[in-house]
MIVOVO-330024 format. One record per residue: x, y, z of N, C-alpha, C in turn. Coordinates in steps of 0.001 Angstrom, whole numbers, padded with zeros to 6 digits. Atoms other than C-alpha are relative to their C-alpha. Layout:
BEGIN
      n.u      n.v      n.w     ca.u     ca.v     ca.w      c.u      c.v      c.w
        X        Y        Z        X        Y        Z        X        Y        Z
...
// end
This chain:
BEGIN
      n.u      n.v      n.w     ca.u     ca.v     ca.w      c.u      c.v      c.w
   000848  -001199   000000   000000   000000   000000   000877   001241   000000
  -000774  -001222   000099   001334   003416  -000961  -000245   000876   001217
   000239  -000931  -001122   001775   006173   001665  -001309   000747  -000126
   001266  -000714   000192  -001132   008051   000109  -001174  -000894   000327
   001097   000929  -000269  -003319   004968   000285  -000123  -000265   001497
   000054   000200  -001440  -002344   004421   003924  -000679   001176   000691
   000606  -001193  -000592  -003310   008004   004763  -001499   000001  -000192
   001421  -000093   000282  -006690   007848   003046  -000784  -001161   000582
   000711   001161  -000533  -007531   004374   004345  -000533   000277   001393
   000408  -000305  -001372  -007807   005841   007848  -000713   001343   000097
   000523  -001359  -000012  -009453   009122   006863  -001389   000078   000613
   001362  -000207  -000521  -012493   010504   008678  -001045  -000006  -001096
   000971  -000026   001101  -014181   011078   005324  -000403  -001409  -000414
   000324   001354   000449  -013934   007444   004210  -000698  -000800   001086
   000673   000702  -001097  -014922   006177   007653  -001464   000418   000084
   001377  -000481  -000098  -018022   008381   007824  -000827  -000450  -001194
   000730   000421   001192  -018978   007482   004243  -000442  -001455   000087
   000376   001398  -000233  -019127   003866   005415  -000837  -000170   001263
   000827   000062  -001199  -021148   004750   008506   000760  -000382   001250
  -000818   000394  -001138  -018237   004087   010853   000333   001206   000874
  -000384  -001043  -000932  -017342   006095   013938   001397   000500  -000334
  -001281  -000579   000353  -014461   008472   013337   000396   001058   001019
  -000534  -000936  -000994  -012351   011025   015185  -000782   001302   000040
   000813  -001213   000071  -014527   013937   014024  -000849  -000063  -001252
   000830  -000066   001198  -017239   014746   011529   000813   000625  -001131
  -000772  -000553   001109  -015512   015215   008182  -000763   001098  -000734
   000581  -001139   000713  -016102   018359   006138   000657   000125  -001370
  -000492  -000545   001268  -015771   019258   002494  -001141   000824  -000580
   001010  -000874   000587  -017632   021760   000323  -000085  -000240  -001508
   000181   000034   001442  -019106   021305  -003104   000435   001337  -000593
  -000585  -001172   000659  -017386   023759  -005487   001040   000689   000882
  -001032  -000612  -000840  -014643   024307  -002913   001250   000337  -000821
  -001177  -000247   000835  -012003   024172  -005675  -000292   001170  -000934
   000194  -001172   000849  -011984   027686  -007079  -001051   000943   000541
   001110  -000906  -000227  -014741   030283  -007212   000297   001105   001007
  -000097  -001070  -000994  -014377   032188  -003931   001432   000305   000439
  -001353  -000164  -000525  -010635   031821  -003342   000818   001011  -000808
  -000843  -000953   000736  -008374   034756  -004235   001207  -000674  -000633
  -001136   000701   000589  -005501   032342  -004821  -000408  -000745  -001274
   000513   000589   001240  -007689   030626  -007420  -000022   001040  -001113
   000079  -001046   001012  -008333   033866  -009260   001384   000444  -000456
  -001358  -000423   000338  -004597   034594  -009180   000653  -000903  -001036
  -000663   000934   000920  -003680   031485  -011188  -000919  -000528  -001094
   000983   000624   000878  -006869   030600  -013061   000190   000363  -001471
  -000130  -000421   001382  -006262   032648  -016206  -001352   000311  -000613
   001223  -000362   000712  -008824   033702  -018799  -000562  -001207  -000739
   000581   001027   000855  -011176   031653  -020948  -000862  -000998   000752
   000888   001028  -000524  -013301   028584  -020371   000682  -000835   001072
  -000519   000932  -000999  -012888   026334  -017354   000555  -001250  -000674
  -000463   001198   000699  -012410   023545  -019898   001447   000153  -000453
  -001404  -000238   000352  -009124   025153  -020956   000899  -000208   001215
  -000788   000169  -001221  -007886   025242  -017364   000106  -001476   000382
   000012   001416  -000346  -008863   021604  -016822   001007  -000782  -000831
  -000939   000696   000896  -006635   020602  -019740   001463   000218   000387
  -001358  -000245  -000486  -003564   021822  -017804   000171  -000711   001350
  -000008   000819  -001223  -002816   019083  -015232   000604   000671   001221
  -000602  -000619  -001176  -000479   021055  -012987  -000893   001103   000555
   000904  -001062  -000437  -002865   024004  -012877  -001229  -000595   000677
   001197   000616  -000577  -005907   021773  -012239   000313  -000641   001347
  -000380   000605  -001279  -004041   019915  -009490   000196   001072   001068
  -000218  -001067  -000978  -002959   023144  -007799  -001316   000612   000469
   001312  -000546  -000385  -006530   024478  -007864  -000732  -000970   000918
   000613   001014  -000863  -007767   021196  -006358   000583   000040   001402
  -000684  -000003  -001293  -005194   021499  -003573  -000284   001252   000830
   000133  -001276  -000714  -005927   025131  -002676  -000961  -000044   001188
   000906  -000008  -001156  -009015   024588  -000486   000416  -000957   001106
  -000496   000911  -001036  -007363   021684   001323   000988   000749   000882
  -000971  -000801  -000746  -004534   024011   002323  -000680   001123   000766
   000632  -001185  -000609  -006779   027008   003056  -000964  -000384   001125
   001085   000295  -000943  -009641   025297   004905   000289  -001165   000948
  -000194   001200  -000796  -008267   022022   006264  -001137  -000994  -000140
   001100   000937   000229  -011138   020057   004711   000509  -001437  -000028
  -000350   001413  -000130  -011208   016270   004956  -000031  -000763  -001311
  -000043   000624   001319  -011498   015570   001232   000228   001090  -001034
  -000155  -000879   001155  -010413   017185  -002014  -000970  -000458  -001075
   000848   000360   001128  -012719   017308  -005008   000693   000475  -001271
  -000730  -000297   001224  -011210   017207  -008466  -000531   001263  -000663
   000375  -001188   000756  -011216   020529  -010286  -000306  -000446  -001426
   000432   000466   001308  -013242   019597  -013349  -001399   000534  -000252
   001350  -000440   000316  -016699   019997  -014872  -000788  -001194  -000529
   000811   001147   000390  -019627   017699  -015620  -000108  -000183  -001510
   000109   000156   001453  -019516   018394  -019388   001322  -000389  -000641
  -001303   000353   000567  -015864   017360  -019801  -000094  -001178  -000974
   000064   001103   000975  -016678   013958  -021408  -000700   000384  -001300
   000718  -000392   001217  -019233   015413  -023846   000838   000950  -000844
  -000893  -000909   000714  -016794   018174  -024770   001142  -000776  -000648
  -001183   000712   000476  -013905   015739  -025153  -000293  -000890  -001203
   000317   000866   001146  -015737   013453  -027617  -000429   000811  -001221
   000275  -000851   001149  -016498   016432  -029843  -001445   000338  -000246
   001409  -000337   000205  -020196   017049  -029253  -000180   001455  -000397
   000145  -001428   000284  -019686   020778  -029362  -000673   000729   001135
   000527  -000698  -001171  -020335   022066  -025868   001161   000639   000738
  -001018  -000723  -000744  -018376   024628  -023891  -000664   000580   001239
   000515  -000659  -001197  -018738   026426  -020574   000291   001484  -000149
  -000151  -001443   000197  -019337   030125  -021154   000088   000683   001352
  -000118  -000706  -001279  -018078   032300  -018281  -001239   000837   000289
   001176  -000749  -000407  -021037   033708  -016376  -001312  -000571  -000482
   001233   000605   000524  -023530   031516  -018240  -000112  -001469   000376
   000034   001437  -000234  -022647   027825  -017958   000124  -000751  -001310
  -000154   000805   001209  -022696   024976  -020481  -000902   000482  -001133
   000752  -000428   001181  -023760   026042  -023976   000419  -000853  -001193
  -000246   000772   001219  -024070   024088  -027234  -000698   000703  -001156
   000592  -000687   001147  -024590   025869  -030545  -000959  -000904  -000760
   000872   000982   000648  -026123   022706  -032003  -000465  -001001   001047
   000481   000893  -001048  -028216   021052  -029281  -000322  -001399  -000530
   000382   001370   000328  -029061   017359  -029229  -001511  -000033  -000225
   001442  -000012   000294  -032431   017018  -030956  -000469  -001226  -000788
   000403   001128   000851  -032426   014025  -033377   000990  -001143   000189
  -000817   001186  -000232  -031017   010511  -033418   001388   000126  -000615
  -001298  -000176   000645  -028218   011528  -035792   000994   000731   000897
  -000893  -000724  -000905  -026837   013708  -033002   000813  -000938   000882
  -000796   000971  -000743  -025639   010542  -031273   001372  -000186  -000631
  -001296   000125   000669  -022862   010505  -033878   000999   001018   000542
  -000874  -001002  -000615  -021502   013648  -032228   000272  -000316   001467
  -000110   000359  -001406  -021747   011933  -028848   000409  -001470   000099
  -000476   001380  -000015  -019742   008773  -029349   000359  -000421   001422
  -000397   000502  -001311  -018700   006580  -026440   001296   000671   000445
  -001119  -000718  -000610  -016181   008147  -024095   001116  -000975   000348
  -001176   000810  -000274  -012656   006686  -023895   001004   000869   000770
  -000768  -000949  -000818  -010885   008430  -020996   001490   000062  -000320
  -001443   000000   000232  -007326   007353  -021749   000356   000752  -001276
  -000231  -000692   001261  -007627   008740  -025284  -000554   001412   000016
   000718  -001278   000084  -010086   011586  -024777   000418   001011   001059
  -000353  -000934  -001082  -009003   013073  -021442   001226  -000487   000781
  -001204   000407  -000738  -005456   011954  -020590   000433   001052   001002
  -000367  -001078  -000922  -004989   015347  -018919  -000727  -000131   001328
   000721   000214  -001254  -007673   014522  -016342   000681  -001098   000809
  -000631   001113  -000709  -005991   011240  -015490   001369   000403   000541
  -001285  -000484  -000505  -002606   012964  -015185  -000213   000855   001247
   000312  -000814  -001173  -004174   015467  -012782  -000312  -000879   001201
   000366   000894  -001102  -005679   012677  -010671   001225  -000713   000550
  -001200   000688  -000474  -002368   010809  -010518   000898   000939   000807
  -000764  -000982  -000777  -000586   013963  -009388  -000579   000148   001396
   000661  -000244  -001275  -003135   014537  -006663   000078  -001209   000921
  -000056   001210  -000818  -003137   010927  -005493   001355  -000137   000680
  -001339   000091  -000586   000608   011206  -004849   000299   001155   000954
  -000303  -001197  -000788   000442   014653  -003200  -000957   000229   001170
   001003  -000272  -001033  -002739   014669  -001099   000189  -000871   001231
   000060   000750  -001247  -002979   013586   002522  -001443  -000302   000400
   001420   000315  -000215  -006782   013386   002310  -000521  -000670  -001274
   000528   000661   001191  -008972   011385  -000086  -000376   000994  -001088
   000425  -000778   001157  -009668   012692  -003566  -001343  -000514  -000483
   001320   000333   000518  -013273   012763  -004735  -000039   000196  -001510
   000328  -000119   001415  -013968   012020  -008369  -001452   000439  -000115
   001418  -000292   000193  -017211   013281  -009834  -000363  -000035  -001471
   000547  -000033   001354  -019427   013155  -012883  -001410   000551   000083
   001383  -000408   000082  -022710   014593  -014010  -000888  -001199  -000260
   000958   001066   000261  -025702   012287  -013886  -000542   000132  -001422
   000478  -000076   001391  -027137   011388  -017304  -001071   001051  -000226
   001061  -000980   000229  -030236   013564  -016840   000535   001422  -000035
  -000462  -001387  -000073  -028434   016743  -015833   000895   000352  -001186
  -000819  -000262   001187  -025787   016474  -018562  -000883   000028  -001240
   000892   000047   001155  -028493   015496  -021043  -000835   001248  -000156
   000819  -001209   000088  -030565   018539  -020181   000788   001151  -000623
  -000828  -001034   000629  -027662   020822  -021129   000148  -000258  -001498
  -000176   000313   001415  -027161   018991  -024415  -001279   000253  -000786
   001281  -000162   000693  -030864   019065  -025324  -000422   001461  -000053
   000412  -001399  -000041  -031588   022617  -024219   000993   000908  -000724
  -001037  -000816   000610  -028289   023952  -025530   000528   001095   000905
  -000406  -001024  -000962  -027907   026165  -022454  -000700  -000315   001327
   000717   000193  -001264  -028920   026321  -018778  -001470   000386  -000147
   001442  -000241   000101  -032700   026200  -018362  -000639  -000159   001370
   000737   000127  -001262  -035087   026720  -015474  -001199  -000927  -000112
   001223   000807   000148  -038034   024835  -016940   000212  -001301  -000756
  -000320   001228   000737  -036421   022202  -019222  -001156  -000474  -000884
   001165   000343   000818  -039377   022312  -021586   000362  -000913  -001168
  -000386   000832   001143  -037530   020860  -024589   000412  -001386   000476
  -000422   001286  -000568  -035990   018138  -022429  -001205  -000858   000370
   001180   000760  -000411  -039333   017110  -020968  -000837  -000428  -001208
   000727   000365   001209  -040922   017156  -024406   000626  -001233  -000648
  -000668   001169   000571  -038296   014709  -025687  -000272  -001244   000827
   000279   001134  -000874  -038802   012470  -022661  -001381  -000583  -000276
   001396   000411   000152  -042541   012353  -023384  -000331  -000469  -001411
   000422   000274   001379  -042826   012346  -027183   000978  -000862  -000782
  -000999   000820   000682  -039591   010609  -028189   000765  -000838   001022
  -000634   000743  -001092  -038887   008126  -025398   001195  -000850  -000447
  -001135   000812   000434  -036603   005907  -027482   001246   000846  -000199
  -001120  -000913   000170  -034416   008837  -028469   000545   000426   001357
  -000416  -000407  -001330  -034362   009960  -024855   000824  -001084   000676
  -000722   001082  -000675  -033304   006547  -023540   001326  -000303  -000691
  -001279   000171   000695  -030640   006240  -026230   001011   001045   000474
  -000867  -001061  -000511  -029231   009577  -025074   000458  -000317   001417
  -000341   000312  -001378  -029365   008517  -021426   000994  -001154   000089
  -000926   001126  -000009  -027610   005237  -022161   001409   000439  -000383
  -001309  -000475   000399  -024798   007029  -023934   000648   000825   001110
  -000551  -000828  -001070  -024384   009533  -021106   000306  -000816   001257
  -000343   000903  -001098  -024467   006742  -018528   001354  -000653  -000266
  -001312   000547   000363  -021551   005174  -020420   001090   001026   000266
  -000968  -001056  -000265  -019749   008520  -020237   000307   000094   001496
  -000191  -000153  -001444  -020298   008761  -016473   000772  -001181   000579
  -000680   001190  -000520  -019217   005182  -015773   001471   000011  -000402
  -001385   000017   000470  -016097   005426  -017926   000826   001096   000661
  -000722  -001107  -000615  -015135   008814  -016507   000319  -000295   001461
  -000214   000275  -001419  -015592   007839  -012875   000935  -001185   000212
  -000870   001179  -000135  -013960   004432  -013312   001454   000390  -000258
  -001377  -000397   000308  -010895   006050  -014885   000599   000850   001111
  -000493  -000820  -001103  -010600   008588  -012070   000326  -000859   001221
  -000258   000909  -001117  -010863   005833  -009460   001242  -000843  -000276
  -001185   000778   000356  -008291   003732  -011316   001272   000821   000145
  -001176  -000875  -000058  -005945   006742  -011365   000337   000440   001419
  -000342  -000302  -001380  -006134   007213  -007596  -001046   000688   000843
   001081  -000560  -000816  -009407   008831  -006515  -000536  -001071   000945
   000427   000943  -001040  -010893   007244  -003375  -001504  -000163   000100
   001458   000012  -000093  -014621   008017  -003723  -000518   000853  -001148
   000538  -000778   001119  -017004   009703  -006140  -001394   000503   000317
   001341  -000571  -000126  -020101   011864  -006371  -000626   000141  -001378
   000780  -000186   001217  -022775   011818  -009070  -000940   001178   000241
   000802  -001216  -000132  -024340   015265  -009504  -001210  -000078  -000929
   001209  -000130   000820  -027964   015357  -010678  -000674   001317   000371
   000365  -001320  -000491  -028333   019066  -010161  -001404   000435  -000382
   001295  -000476   000488  -031522   019528  -012190  -001135  -001008   000155
   001038   001034  -000117  -033437   016361  -011284  -001215   000477   000783
   001115  -000498  -000800  -035592   018317  -008834  -001109   000618  -000824
   001039  -000551   000871  -037489   019781  -011806  -000954  -001053  -000532
   000815   001100   000519  -039001   016372  -012547  -001039  -000460   001016
   000966   000669  -000873  -042088   014681  -011159   000551  -001365   000396
  -000422   001339  -000397  -041752   011375  -009393  -000116  -000987  -001158
   000180   000927   001120  -043139   009531  -012414   001048   000229  -001080
  -001025  -000291   001005  -040786   011314  -014819   001350  -000545   000430
  -001293   000459  -000494  -037811   010539  -012649   000063  -001529   000002
   000005   001456  -000117  -038800   006920  -012025   000142  -000679  -001371
   000055   000668   001298  -039430   006094  -015684   001148   000380  -000934
  -000912  -000490   001036  -036945   008232  -017613   001420   000245   000494
  -001307  -000391  -000539  -034012   008863  -015271   000593  -001062   000913
  -000504   000925  -001015  -033700   006396  -012392   000727  -001217  -000577
  -000722   001184   000506  -032764   003340  -014521   001434   000301  -000419
  -001327  -000331   000513  -029788   005163  -015962   000957   000399   001117
  -000846  -000292  -001157  -028474   006569  -012679   000316  -001282   000766
  -000222   001294  -000649  -028915   003111  -011155   001088  -000783  -000718
  -001022   000696   000794  -026818   001682  -013986   001392   000522   000335
  -001304  -000571  -000328  -023977   004086  -013169   000510  -000575   001321
  -000449   000489  -001307  -023847   003070  -009513   000253  -001508  -000007
  -000184   001455   000005  -024247  -000656  -010208   001274  -000397  -000724
  -001231   000313   000728  -021422  -000690  -012767   001234   000342   000832
  -001159  -000391  -000791  -019055   001171  -010459   000117  -000826   001276
  -000046   000880  -001170  -020007  -000958  -007482   000634  -001338  -000375
  -000583   001256   000473  -019011  -003962  -009567   001511   000128  -000167
  -001429  -000139   000269  -015620  -002567  -010563   000787   000551   001185
  -000673  -000611  -001150  -014816  -000603  -007380  -000893  -000125   001236
   000973   000240  -001081  -016844  -002183  -004561   000307   000734   001296
  -000357  -000641  -001273  -014946  -000388  -001788   000032   001524  -000088
  -000027  -001454   000148  -015195   003141  -003184  -001354   000585   000396
   001276  -000622  -000380  -017884   005183  -001371  -000541   000867  -001136
   000655  -000779   001058  -020407   006872  -003659  -001034   000925   000622
   000940  -001012  -000489  -022526   009992  -003148  -000929   000380  -001140
   001014  -000385   000993  -025755   010858  -004978  -000622   001303   000477
   000464  -001312  -000437  -026742   014517  -004898  -000837   000686  -001071
   000820  -000834   000864  -029482   016671  -006385  -000536   001183   000785
   000535  -001212  -000627  -031019   020064  -005684  -001517   000014  -000159
   001459  -000032   000057  -034707   020417  -004817  -000622  -001361  -000202
   000412   001387   000271  -035116   016650  -004725  -000691  -000668   001183
   000659   000616  -001151  -037033   016141  -001473  -001077  -000987  -000425
   001069   000891   000454  -039945   014598  -003392   000534  -001233  -000723
  -000627   001133   000689  -037492   012229  -005107   000937  -000783   000912
  -001027   000519  -000900  -035518   011251  -002017   000054  -001528   000012
   000020   001466  -000042  -036625   007622  -001815   000464  -000606  -001322
  -000397   000509   001302  -036180   007116  -005553   001507   000163  -000214
  -001432  -000207   000166  -032705   008651  -005609   000797  -000937   000894
  -000683   000912  -000915  -031702   006570  -002601   000019  -001411  -000564
   000085   001354   000552  -032822   003434  -004413   000978  -000238  -001144
  -000967   000164   001091  -030262   004101  -007174   001249  -000736   000459
  -001047   000871  -000513  -027696   002498  -004901   001267   000656   000495
  -001197  -000659  -000522  -025217   005132  -003702   000208  -000329   001474
  -000340   000215  -001407  -023447   004703  -000374  -000537   001112   000881
   000353  -001213  -000751  -024295   008254   000718  -001035   000778  -000792
   000969  -000871   000661  -027306   010423  -000058   000308   001447   000394
  -000252  -001406  -000256  -026537   014114  -000400  -001311   000753   000145
   001220  -000762  -000271  -029154   016483   001013   000233   001477  -000268
  -000093  -001450   000068  -029779   020059   000012  -000572   000572   001296
   000361  -000635  -001268  -030762   022582   002679  -001487  -000097   000326
   001450   000041  -000222  -034504   021930   002291  -000439  -001243   000776
   000375   001263  -000638  -034531   018369   003681   000819  -000187   001262
  -000740   000186  -001245  -033624   017821   007306   000612  -001398   000042
  -000646   001303  -000170  -031265   015008   008233  -000920  -000956   000746
   000929   000833  -000763  -033804   013727   010748  -001073  -000581  -000905
   001050   000469   000896  -036516   013517   008109   000551  -001003  -001001
  -000583   000924   000967  -034195   011830   005623   000182  -001383   000607
  -000215   001318  -000613  -033309   009071   008077  -001325  -000643   000415
   001323   000556  -000285  -036944   008679   009089  -000570  -000687  -001232
   000543   000523   001263  -037848   008074   005460   000848  -001116  -000612
  -000891   000924   000706  -034785   006133   004304   000589  -001087   000892
  -000575   000980  -000922  -033718   004242   007418   000999   000664   000931
  -000781  -000674  -001034  -031938   005132   010637   001507  -000106  -000220
  -001426   000175   000233  -028553   003873   009387   000482   000708  -001270
  -000369  -000675   001242  -028574   006015   006237   001131   000993   000226
  -001114  -000959  -000047  -025317   007886   005658  -000391   001197  -000864
   000427  -001205   000712  -026013   011481   004638   001154   000988  -000102
  -000930  -001110   000180  -024035   014431   003353  -000785   001304  -000038
   000654  -001308   000028  -024984   018039   004015  -000042   000621   001383
   000767  -000649   001053  -026625   020321   004496  -000279   001450   000429
   000100  -001400  -000423  -025908   023860   005698  -000492   000860  -001156
   000520  -000920   001011  -027912   026472   003797   001133   000885  -000512
  -001120  -000793   000523  -025358   028119   001447  -000129   001492   000270
   000158  -001435  -000254  -026856   031536   002145   000600   000408   001339
  -000495  -000328  -001332  -025645   031318   005747   001507   000237   000021
  -001436  -000280   000048  -021985   031325   004732   000287   001255  -000810
  -000157  -001296   000672  -022583   034507   002728   000078   001136   001014
   000058  -001032  -001037  -022949   036366   006021   001269  -000041   000845
  -001166  -000043  -000878  -020653   036657   009024   000259  -001362   000633
  -000403   001271  -000600  -018888   033930   010968  -001041  -000491   001005
   000958   000413  -001025  -021402   033908   013837  -001244  -000625  -000617
   001190   000545   000675  -024328   033330   011465   000292  -001382  -000566
  -000369   001280   000594  -022510   030518   009683   000168  -001081   001065
  -000226   000998  -001052  -021484   028782   012910  -001301  -000400   000679
   001308   000340  -000570  -025004   028986   014326  -000729  -000982  -000917
   000602   000929   000946  -026254   027305   011166   000665  -001361   000038
  -000718   001273  -000097  -023549   024654   011430  -000422  -000774   001243
   000445   000664  -001225  -024614   023908   014991  -001378  -000632  -000181
   001326   000571   000240  -028196   023354   013824   000108  -001276  -000837
  -000196   001210   000801  -026981   020855   011226   000540  -001129   000873
  -000559   001031  -000881  -024911   019001   013826  -001048  -000526   000974
   001074   000440  -000893  -027875   018916   016205  -000984  -000886  -000737
   000912   000801   000832  -030061   017583   013398   000572  -001392  -000219
  -000633   001305   000197  -027553   014777   012829   000014  -000839   001275
   000126   000677  -001303  -027706   013926   016567   001123  -001009   000246
  -001183   000812  -000287  -024168   012487   016758   000010  -001336  -000735
  -000014   001212   000819  -024868   009852   014125   001366  -000111  -000685
  -001341   000171   000571  -021613   008353   012824   000018   000190  -001511
   000034  -000080   001449  -022764   008418   009186  -000360   001382  -000499
   000273  -001369   000422  -022526   012137   008494   001257   000647  -000557
  -001040  -000818   000617  -020330   014130   006103  -000549   001412  -000083
   000492  -001375  -000026  -020717   017850   006709   000333   000695  -001317
  -000168  -000721   001253  -021214   019948   003586  -001057   001094  -000041
   001094  -000920   000264  -023303   022797   002288  -001121  -000762  -000698
   001117   000602   000706  -026715   022065   000846   000044   000251  -001489
  -000314  -000180   001415  -025346   023169  -002541   001434   000513  -000041
  -001394  -000350   000133  -022074   024600  -003836   000354   001365   000557
  -000532  -001295  -000399  -019882   027456  -002662  -000239   001005  -001131
   000215  -001045   000995  -020825   030674  -004455   001210   000940  -000032
  -001220  -000805   000149  -018185   033137  -005744   000193   001073   001050
  -000130  -001119  -000921  -018947   035861  -003196   000271  -000367   001440
  -000202   000427  -001388  -018320   033772  -000062   001380   000414   000492
  -001268  -000333  -000646  -015617   034984   002314   000691  -001298   000418
  -000670   001249  -000374  -013060   032152   002584   000215  -000152   001499
  -000208   000091  -001448  -012490   033015   006244  -001221  -000601   000700
   001213   000586  -000582  -016103   032057   006970   000016  -001511  -000172
  -000057   001449   000236  -015659   028640   005397   001068  -000650   000879
  -001050   000538  -000859  -012403   028100   007278  -000493  -000108   001439
   000535   000027  -001364  -014192   028953   010533  -001001  -001134   000173
   000963   001102  -000073  -016960   026449   009741   000727  -001335   000140
  -000759   001257  -000081  -014435   023653   009160   000572  -000185   001398
  -000603   000092  -001325  -012601   024389   012405  -001066  -000260   001074
   001069   000139  -000991  -015863   024672   014346  -000574  -001414  -000005
   000561   001357   000083  -017291   021377   013073   000990  -001016   000551
  -001011   000920  -000526  -014029   019590   013804   000052   000060   001525
  -000120  -000141  -001459  -013839   020993   017335  -001248  -000513   000710
   001247   000394  -000668  -017500   020384   018192  -000230  -001512  -000022
   000290   001442   000162  -017446   016760   017037   001174  -000901   000343
  -001193   000814  -000263  -013958   015650   018015  -000207  -000900   001221
   000213   000974  -001084  -014050   012517   020130   001278  -000186   000826
// end
């Protein structure tokens, strides 16, 4: 076992993700790599995030920054959910201030030709080089991540971020075969991407289904759940010991369905209490979350009071990874996040 593997094998993050008692409640933040950190802005450069991701040393340094600044218990790879679709030549980019955009959205079956199967070693060797660097340099586990088929698919179909996903829902309803073909291809992308990151040295992974909350239970059950389930089942087969996290925003009405997809950990946004989640899903459920992100936009006292409410909600359960209920926003004061990490560690240290 390598020194890095020895370090991560005993980590609070990996222990909590397995529901085991640990020295303290582990903390990490979604979107902790970049965004609010001045040291990120100092080295990031201009242009699309996809350009920065293609520079392994830069991407590794950005991934490391919040670990150094905050003392978090896990690093999350500096990357983006559209990297596989971009790498295979679909024609999607991330426009600064807007998000993923595609000049030619996915609308007909012929568009699958622009979305061939993803081959990580050929298509994104720079991502794997970044992961290998981090695996040798980090003293905490590295989290791989990918976009869930629905959320990535919604960007490809809409051609840009959308609040209502009208075109996406229309395809789901009127062209179900085309929809499922798209989902199957994107599930392959997610599995291949995550598997390659785990093979390169990542210790766990998160599947982001950021827009699933816009769906009804029936829509999710019929058109989305089978494909997310496929991602987790394939990775459980190839990497049975790697903890997995399933996260969506506004998904309280989908909680049981998302949990059934098979992840080790269910991520909660700020709307669903930890107590309610365990009442519905089972008392031994491992959860991640779920401080309201707006509370870290204010002062330290406000943020710490909110953190205390989350810890009280968890009631000293061993299966808890502390996080925000969504990602860090650009305007957050890094000192507030650092104070939250220190506070959670001190309050929960055994």
